[in-house]
N, C-alpha and C positions, 0 to 999 in steps of 0.2 A: 748648254747645260741641260741635264735631264732631271729625273726625280730626285728631290732633296739636293739639288745642285750637283748631281753626279755628272761627270764628264761623258760626253757622247762620242768623243773622238771625231775624226773627219769622215768616218764612214756612215752610210745610210743603208744598213743591212736589210731594213724592211722595204726598201724601194726595189720594185721589180726590175728597174733598169740598172741596179747596182752592179750586176755581174755580166752585163751584155758584152763588155770588152775583156772579160776574164775575171778571175778571182784575185782580189788584192792581197795576195799572200804576204808581201813585204809588210804592209800595214798591219795585217793581222798578227804577224810575228812580233812586231814592235809592241802592239797592244797586249799580247799575252804576257810580255815582261812588265808593262807599265800599268795596264788596267784590265786584268784578265776577266773581270765581271763588269761589263760595259753597258751603260744606259744607251738605249737607242730610241729616238722619237719615231712615231708612226703617224702618217698623215691621217687626220680625221678620227683617230682612236688613241686611247692610252698607249704609251710606248711600252718597251719591254727590256729586260736584262738579257744581254748576249753573253753566254758563258763560253769562254774561249780556250781554257786549259783542259787537257785531257783528264786530269784528276778531278777537277770540278765537275766536268760533264758526267764522269762516273758517279760522283756523289749525288748529283741531281737525279740521275737514272735509278740509282739504287734506293734513294730515300722517297719511296712512293707515299709514305705517310705525310711528308712535308711538301713534296712536289707532285701535284696531281695531274694525271693525263685526262681525267674525266671532267674536272671542274670547268675548264674553259676550252677543252679540245686541244689539238695538236699543231695548230697553225697560229701565227702571231696575230692575225686578224680575228677580231671577235666575230662570231657567227650569230645569225638570227636564231631565236630559241628552237625553231622546228629543225633547222639544219643541225644545230648542236646536238639535239636529242637523237637524231639519226646517227651522227657520228659516234655518240656514246654507246650505240649498239655494236660498234666494231671493237675487236680485241685491242687494237693499238690505242684506243681511248678509254679502256676500262681500267680501274684501279683495283688492286686486291681488296677484299677477297673475291669480288665478282670476276675479276680477271682470271684468277686461278680456276674458278668453277667452270668457265668456258674453255680455258686453254688446256687444262690437264687431259680431258678426254680426247682432244685432237692431237696431242703431242706424239702419241705412238704412230698415228697416220703419217706424220711428217718426219719421222725419224730417218736416219741416213740409210738404213738397210731397205726401207720401203721405197724411198726415193731412188735408190740404186736400181731398182727393178724397172724404172722408166728409161734407163739409158738407151736400150735399143730403139725405143720410140723416138726419143729426142734425137738420136744420131740419124735416124731415117729422115726425120723432118729437116735436119740440118743439111743433109745431102740433097734433098729435093730443093731447098732454098738456094744452095750453091749452084745447082744445075740451072735454075732460072736466072740467077745472077750472071752466070757465065754466058748465057745467050745475049744479055744486055751489054756486057763489058763495062760501059760507063753507067754507074748506078748512083742514086742518092741513098747512101748506106743506111741512114737512120730509118727511113720508112720502107725502102724497097727491100731491104735485107734483114735487119735486126727486128723490126716490128713483127715479122711473120712468126718468129720462133715463140715468144711467150704467149701470143694469142692461140696458136695451135696447141701448145702444151697444156695450157690451162683448160682450153676447150675439151681436149681429150681427157684430161685428169678429172674434170667435173662431169663428163658425159653429156656435154652440151651439143645439140645438133650442129653440124658443120655449117649449115645454112645460116646460123645465127652468129657466127664468130665475128664476121665483119662489122655488124652493127655493135656488138658488145665492144669491139676494139675502138670504134668511133666514140662511143660513150665514155670509155676509159680515158681516151686521149682528151676529150673535152674537160673532164674533171682534173686531169693532171696538168693540163696546159692552159688553164683558164685565165692566166695573166698575160698570155701571148695572143694578141689579136689575129695574127697570121694562122694560128692553129685552132683557136677556139671560135674565131668569128663572132657571130652574134649569139652563140650558144648560151643557154641558161644552165649554169653549172648545177644548181639545185635540181633542175628538171632532169638533167643527165643522170644524176645520182638516183633520183626517184624512179626514172624509167628502168634503170638497171636493177634496182631493188625490186620493183614490181615484176619484172621479168623473172627474177629468181624466186619470188614468192610463188608465182604461178607454176614455175618449173617444179618447185618442191611439192606443191599441192597435187600437180599431175602425177608425180612419182608415187606419192602416197595413195592416190586414188587408184592407180594401176596395181599397186600391191594389194589393196583391198579387193579389187575385182578378180585378181589372179593370185590368191594366197599361196598356191603351191608352186608358182613360177620362180625361177632363180632370178634374183634382182640384178640389175647391171653392176658389173665389177668396176665401180668407179668411186671417186671421193664423195660424190653426192650421196650415194647409198650409205657409205660409212658414216658421214656426218649426220644424216637423218636418223641413223640407227643408234647413235650415241645418246647417253643420258647426261644431262647437265644438272648437277645437284638433285639427281633422282628423277628429273623430268626430261622427256625427249625435246630436242630443239625444235621450237615452233617455226612456222613459215616466216614470220617477221624477223626473228633472229637469224634465220638462214639467209634472208635477204641482205642483212647487214654484213654477215660473214662473206657472202658472195661478192658484194661490192668491194670490200677490202681486198680479197684475194685477186680479183680480176684487175682492178685498178692498180694496186701496188705491183702485181706480177707483170703486167704489161709495162708500166712506166719504168720501174727500177731495173728490170732485166734489159730493156731496150737501151736505157742509158748506160748500163755497165758495158754492154757489148759495143755500142758505138763509140762511147768515150775511150774504151779499152783500145780499139783499133786506132783512134786518133793519137793516143799516147804512144803506142807502139811505132806508129809511123814517124812520130817526132823523135823516137830513139831507135833508129834503124839497127844499131849494133845489138841492141837487146832483142829486136824482132828476129834478127838472124840467129842469135843464140837459141831462141825457142824453136826456130826451124831446124836447127841442128840437133836439138834435144827436146822433143815435145813432152817428155816426162816432167819438164819444168813448168808446164802450163798451170797446173793447180796453184803453185806458189805465185806465179805471175798474176793469176786472177785476183789473189788476195792483195797484191801490190796495186793492181788497177783500182780495186775497191778503196784502198787507202788513199791513193794519189788523186783519184777522180771520183770521189764518193757520189753516189747518185742524188742524195738529198743533202742540202746545206744544214738543215736543222730539224729538230722536233721541239715543240713547246711543252712546257708544264706550267701549272699555276700554283703559287705558294698557298698552302692551306693555313699558315700561321706566320707570325713574324719570325724571321730566322736570319742567319748570317751565312754568307758564302764568299770565300776568297777575300775575307776582311770587309765586305760590303753588307750593309743592313738591307734586307729584303722584307717588305711588308706583306702581310696576308693579302691575297688577291692580286699580287703582282704577277705579271707574265715573265717566264724565264725560258729562254731558248737555248738548247744544247747545240752548240755549233760544231758538228762533225768536221766541217771544212777546215776549221782551225785546229781542233783537237787532234786530228789525224796528222798534223804536221808539227806537233809539239816537240820541241827540241829536248825537253826534259824526259821524253819517252822514246823518241826515235833518233837514231844516229843519222846525220845528214838528211833531215826530213825533206828537204827540197829536191833530193835526188831520187829519181825513179829507178828502182832496182828490182828486177824480176826475180832475184834470188834472195830478197830480204826475208830474214827469219831470225828471231821471232817477229811477228807483225800484229801487235795488239790494237789494230785499228778498230774504230767504233762505228763503222758503217752499217753493221747489223744491229747496232744498239748494244746494251749490256744490262744485266739484271733480269727482272721478271718479264720485261718487254723484248728480250732478245728475239730477233726475227724468227718467227715460226717456220718460214719457208727458206731458211738458210741453206739447207742441204740441196734443195731443188735449185736455188739460185747458183750455188757452186757447180752443181752438175751441169746446168745449162751453160755456164761460162766455160767450163772445161771442154765440153764436147763441141761447143760452137767454134772455139778457137782452134781445136784440133782439126776440125773439118775445113775451116777457112784456110788455114795454112797449108793443109794438104791439097786443097783444091786449086789454090792460086799461088804459083811460085813468085809472082810479082804483083804487088799491090801498091798503088801510088795515088796521091791526092790529085784530083782533077779540078779542083777549085777551093776556095777558102771555106773552112768550116764556119757555121753560123750557130751561135749559142741561142738557146731558148730564153725568152724574157720571163723571168720568174725569180722571186726571192726565196723559193723553196727548192725547185728542181735544179740541179747542177748538171746540165746536159746540153745536148746539141739538138737542133731541129733540122740541120742540114749538114751532111758530110759527103761531098761528091768524091767518089773514088773510081779508079780504073782498075778492074780485076783482070789479070792476064794469066793465061795458062801456057 
């Protein structure tokens, strides 16, 4: 039993080992029907409410006045005050109206038409990745293939020197894989975040100093130039805010894109008839990417904190309670999706919640969709045969729903 005697069910969703053998979809389906707002204990800290139904997740996401992203951050573990303060500088942990102040000036930069101009660059990067993979034949797909794309795209998008890409990738991985000792090792997650933020702060300061030294020079045509030129509530973004924005963009861009691409291939290999359907008609890849995102969503959840006493799904929630929106469950809600356990690359409509909903709907959604479409177009064009070369291994995490190993054989 949990808060006020609430049932916890047999799950331990806060345990990083809970998903090592796969997601317990059958248990989640049963709980959606019986206990859709479920108390979960957390070792060494106050527990949290797991929100399992699609409609309830939408409610939590939209009611930013009742369920705050900023109050306690976006993971179920409570953070130390310094780390929480740094996280609050990121868009994903801001509440309105502050969130709107920072997001609105950036929205035009990330709109579909602007992201579409990156397609030739992304396609060129993908082809280079496929050429290198073809030379190896047997690859560990997660890190040898998929990791290279988001790192290079974000590096070019931000105008970061290529010599720095690998280190930024390492720092992003340390932050995203902190619960898996095989990936994080002895890394200090806070130190990794701080190092990346300090890099960004210095990068922004150097850009502004260069502009002052050469006021007539044309600034680099990249996202850094656009962001630093924007005004947020009438004031240009300062270097510290730029550091928080940079950490969010690089970390999220690396982790979620890598997971989408590697989990996407795994799912396609598990459904060979649908993989062949896409080979026969690659125009279906954009719809397939949406189904991959629904079926194998990169993140299990995001947290909110109740700002007042409220009720959700018939359950009383107290001010200060942690509330976790479980996309892993909501994306298979039988009240929303027909045959939700079936992977269907033609599924439409597909109102999955993997990009969130409401004011925090993913700012980089168009870039993620573009990367997914182009990557799978180039992968299937480059390799007529793709097969597993060993068992997939899941990452140890209560947040990240992905793989750390996917051994595959790529044959031309």
